[in-house]
N, C-alpha and C positions, 0 to 999 in steps of 0.2 A: 382254659378258663378260671382264671381267678377269682372265686365267690367269696364277697364279702364275708367274716368269719363269723360275725353275729348272724349272718343269712344262713350260713352251713349249721350254726347250733342250732337255728330253728327249725330246719327242715329236717337236721336228722333226729332231734326230739319228736317231730312229725310223724317220720316215716321208717324211724328204727330199722328195721333188717333192709328194705327198700332204699336208704340211702345211697349205698353207693351205685346202683342201678341208676337213680335219678340223676346223681351226679355224671355219670357216664353221659346218659340222654342228653345234658347239657353242652357236652363236646363233639355230640352229633350234629349235622346238617337239620337243618329246620323242612320239615314236608312242605311241599307246595301245592296248592289248592285253589279250584275255581268253581263258582257258583254260576249256573246257567240262566240265565233270561226268559223264564217260559212265553213270555209276550215276544220275543223275538228268537224265534226257535233257529237250534243250528245242533249240527251231528253232535253227539257226546266224544271227547277227543279219544282216538284210537286206541291209545296205548294209555288212556286213563283208568283208574280203579275207584269205582262208586266208593263215596264216603255213607258209613252205615246209616248215621242220623240224618241225612238230607237226602232223598230221591232224585235231586238235580244236580249234584255236587259230585266233585271228582279230585283225585290226588293226582298230580303228573309224576312223570318221573324225574324229571329236571325243570328247573324254570327257565323257560324260553323268555325271549325280549319282549314284552306285552306289547311294548311302545310302538313295535312294528307290526305290528298285528292288525289290521283295519277292524276287526269284529270286535276286538278290544273298545277302539273309540265308538263303534256303532252301539255300544251298551249290549251286547249279548252276550254278556257275562263278567263277573264282579271276581276279582282276585281276593281272595278272603280265607283267612287263618280258620283250619278246619274245625278243630273245637269249638269256635263261637257261635257256629253254623247249628249245634244243637238246639239255640233259641227254635228251630224251625221245629224239630220233635216234639220240643214244649208245648209252642203254640197249640200245635197238631192235637195234645191229649187237654190242654187246656179247654181250648174251643173247639168241640168235634159238631157242633150244630153249624149250618150254613145260614147265619145270620147276618146282617150289616155289622159294622163295629166300628167304635170311634178309638182310636190309638193313638199315643203320643209316645213317641221317641224323645226321651226329654234330653238326651246329651250324646248326640247323632253324629257329629261328624266324625270320622271322612265320610259315612254312609253306607257301611257294610251292612248293618244290620237294619237299618231302614230300608234299603233294597230287600233284603231276605224276606222283610214283612209285608212289603208291597206286592211279593210273588205269593202270597200264603192268603191274603185278605178275600173274604167271600165279596160278591157281587154288591155297589152299593154302600160297601165302607168309605172310611175316610182315614188317612193318615197325616200325621201333622208329625214332622222331624225338626226338632230343635237343636241350636245350639249357642251357648253362652258366648263363647270365644268368640270375637270379631274375625280375628284372622283366620281360624279355622271354618268360618261358614262358607267362603267362597267355594270348596273344596266339596263340601255336603251339597251346596247348589249343582255344581257342576255333576257330580254322581248323579244326583236324582234327575236331572236334565236328562242325563245320556240313558237311565233305565228307562224312561219315556212315560211312566204311567200319569194318568190324569189324576186319580184318585189321591195323589200326595202334594203335602202343601211344606214349604218350610219357613220357619221363623227364627229370630236372633233374640233372644229374652234370657234374663234370669228366671230360674225355675221360679221365684217370688213372684214374678209378673204374672203367672198362671191362677191366681189365689181364688180369682172369679169364676172358676171353672171348675170349681168344688164337684165332686161328683158326676162327672161330665163323660168321664174315657171308661170304656169296658177293659182296655187293656193300657197301662201305662209302663214303660219300660225303662229303667234306669240303668244303662252300663256306666257306671260309674266310676268317673276319674281315680286312679288308683297309683299304689307304689309301683305295678309295672313288673313283679318278680314274672310273671309267666312268660315275659316275654325277653326275658335276659339272654335266650339263645340265640332269638331275632337281633335284638336290639341293645348290643355292651352299653350303650350310654346311660341304659334303664339300671343297669347294675350300678355304674360310676355314683348315680344318683342318690343309691339305694342307703338308707341307714334306718334305726329305730324310730328316732324322730321324727323322719319324712313318714314311716307306716302310721305312727298318731295322729299326726297333720291329715293324711287322706282321710283316717276314719273320721276325723272329727267334721272333714269338708264333707264327706259322705254323709254322715248322720243332718248335717244341715240339708243337705239336696233331699233325702228321703222323707226330713220331716215338711217339705213343701210338696213331693211328690205323692204321699201316702193319701191324702186328702183328695185328691182330682180322682181317684178312682171310684164308680161306682159302687153302690152295694152290690154284692154277687160277681164285681168283676175282679181282674187280677191284674198284681203288681209283679211284674219280672225284676229281680234286680240281679247283676251278675258283673264282676271285674275279672281282670287279668291277673291274679294273684291269690296267695295259697293261706296268707296267714289268718288267723282266726279272729283277731281285731277288725278287719276289712270286709271278712266274710260272715263267720257265726255271728260274733257280736252285732253287728247290722241287723241279722235276720233276727235274732232273738228279740232285738226292741221294738221291733215292728209287731212281733206276736204277741207281744206284752201290753205295748201304749196302744196300738191303732186299729184294734178289734182286725187283725188279717191272723190268718191259719195258714200254716204251712201245705203247700199242695204236695203231694207224693206224685211221683212221675214210672211210669212200668220204663223200665230200663233194663236191656239184655246184658247177662252178666259178661258175655264175648266181647261188649263194646270197651272193657277196660275201666268205665268213669266208676268213681267211689262216690258212694250214696254216706254223705259226713251225718247224716241225721239232721242238719241244718241247711242242707242243699246239695250241690252233685259239682264235684271236683275233678277237672282234667288235671293229669299230669303225665309228661312227654315220656316217662318211661313207660305206662301203662297202653298208649294208644298214639296214634299218628298225629300229633297235633301240640299244642302248644298248650300252658298255664291257663284255666280258665276255671270260674264259678258261676254256678247259675242256683238262685232257690226262685218259683213261684209261690207267690203269696195271695191267698184266696182273700177279697173284703165281706166279713161276715152281711148277709141279708138284713134288711132291716123295712119295718114297714113303710117309712118316710119317703118320699119322694127321693131319688138322688140327687135330681138338678131341677130347677123349677125356676125360671124364667124369664117374662115375658120380651118378646123379640120384635124389633121393628124390621122389615125388609132391607137386605144388606144395602149398603149404601157401598156399590160397586163402579160406580159413572155411569156414564150414558148407554143404556143402550142401543144395538147397531142399529142405523137405519136400515128399513126394508132392501132397499136396491144393493147395499153394500153386504148385507146378509146375504143375498141369492148369489153375488160372486163370491163369496167365501164357500160356498156349497160346494164348488169346483176344487178346493183346498183340504175340506175336512171329512171324516167320515159320514155317510148319511144316516146310520143306522144307530147313533147315539143321539141322546136327546140334550142337546148344550142350550146354553145362553152364553151370548155373546156380548160384550163390553167394552166401550173405547174410554181409558182413563185420560187424565189429564195431561199427559203427553202423547196422545193420540194412539197409543197403542191399542191393539183389539185381545183381547182377552177372552178365553173360552171358559166356562164352568159346567160341569155337569148339575142338571137341573136337580137329581134329587140331593146335591150340596149345598142349596142356597141358603136353606133354613140354618145351617151347622155355620154357614159363613155369616151368616149375620149375625152369631155370637162370637166367632173369632176376631172379624175384624174390628170388632169394636172391643174387643179386650185386649188384643195383640196388637201393635200399630207398626211392629214392623216384622210383617209376614209378607211373605210370594203367595197370592195365592191366585189360582186358577194357571193356564197354560196360555202362555203368549203365544199368538198366532203371526202377528207381524202388524202393519199399518199400512193407511191408505195415502199414497201423496198425489194428487188429484185425484183421477179415475185408475190408476193402476194402485195395484195390493203388492204392496214390499214384505215378502214370509221371512219371518224371524227362524232364528238357528233351533230353538226352542221346538219348534212345529216338525221341522226334519228330522227329530229324534224322536217325536212322539208316537204314541199310540192312536192318537186322533186324526193322524195322516189319511188323507185320502189314498186307497193304491190307485186309483186312475191316475195321480200325477207322471207325466212320462221321468223315465230315470235313464240314466247315464252309467250303463254297466262297466266299472274300471277295471282293469286288471291289477294285480297287487301292487306293481311299479306304480303306475298311475295312481292309484288310490294312495299311496304313502307321499307322492309329489303334491296330490291334492290336501292331503292331512299336515304337509307342511306350509300350506298356504303360497306353493308357487303354481306359477301359468302352466296349465297344461294342453296339450291339443287333442282334439278329437274327431278324424274327418268327418264321421257319419251323424255329429250333433245336430239336433234341429235347434232353430233360432227360438230363443224365450229361456223362462225359469225353467231347470232341469233339478232333479236330484241326482248328485253322486251317491253311487251305490257301490256296494263290493259284495258278490255272493249274495244278493239279494237284500242287503241290508243298507240302508240309508248312513249317509256320514254328513250329510250338509246340502248345502245349496249353492247351485252353478247358474250363471245367466251367460247364454250363448248369443252372442253377437255375431254382424257378419263377417267380420277380422279376427275375432280373438273369445275367449271365454274368461270369462269374470270368477272369481273365486272369492266365495262368499262366506268361506270359515271364518268364526271369529277369532281375529288375533290371539285374545288368550288360550285358545284350544289348540294353536298349533303344535307341531311336533318342532322341537328344538335340536334334537340330538342327529348326527348325520346319518344318513341311509347307507348301510353299504351295499355295495353293486353284489349281484345275485349270481 
């Protein structure tokens, strides 16, 4: 691997005697790791090795073809770089109490850290995942839908659009766009784009984002700042400015020495020669408490559309879990959207502040007397366990995921869930002479499926 000369000079000065080991690590294969979705439990990989800082994550001995695993499409796990999962340990130490939290993932695409946080949040919490770049927003939406949890919303806004929510969030995560030094081993393009001028450009961009993010944290709340880079301009200098200008104090974490993570004094740095992971940096900063209220604004009831009539609501009971307090609304396009009752007040604030926000869980729509379910419901934790499922084998599950017509002689007429090893993949409608595949076109597998 040909390393840019300026980068080599920077890292040699930073690492000293460890520079040769770091250089050798960049020439070694990147580790492969996954994180399990506790809301869709599966057995841990038999050949996996536990990641020390996340109790539900594992290193794999080699990289499988995830596209050909139906459980990947069901949202049972997420393929995520191991170092970045340290956010789970930081969250556990920063929020030891089981109380509802409002959380903002400000730079969220593609959704790895969003889904990680979603699995950690206490009951009755709310998580908003935002992405400013329009072209990156669809993959964030898709990964949040696959993960399935109803407490998670998404939005597509510039950080400055959140100004009215000053002091509203218990936790704001800023996984900032950066120079990508920590990804050189995985992404050679990141190396070709590196320069000192680009580092400074990223530093200035990060400062602008942090300037808008810092006021959103309530007094006593936490701002987590992370990058996938090593240099002090993007890491230490940004953390320093927060402690000097925005009444934040650096929160130390308890980190076992055998994990190989370096405490820089301004945050925690991951190096690939010290542990099994890529370059990553994380700092946790707590906003100093004050006697003044963190957020004060009168709200009107959320204008989420018309409430679903009683007759239709009774029909919906066959499709969604009976143990959750939900409110169902019909928007101007006729779509039925479910919202957890305890989040209605928060939605009154969010929907009036952020117009480009996807709120609630789409369930489907009524056409005359018939209910047509949406794909989001099939992957949601709101789904009723009583709905009939068509248990597919591996070959047929992949045919379904390619959006091909499938044959299953024992299928009963009507709507059914395509499932694999007990986990749902999407909707089927069984008719007298055929089975209609309702997997959305944009979700289909495009690669060829090899014969087994």
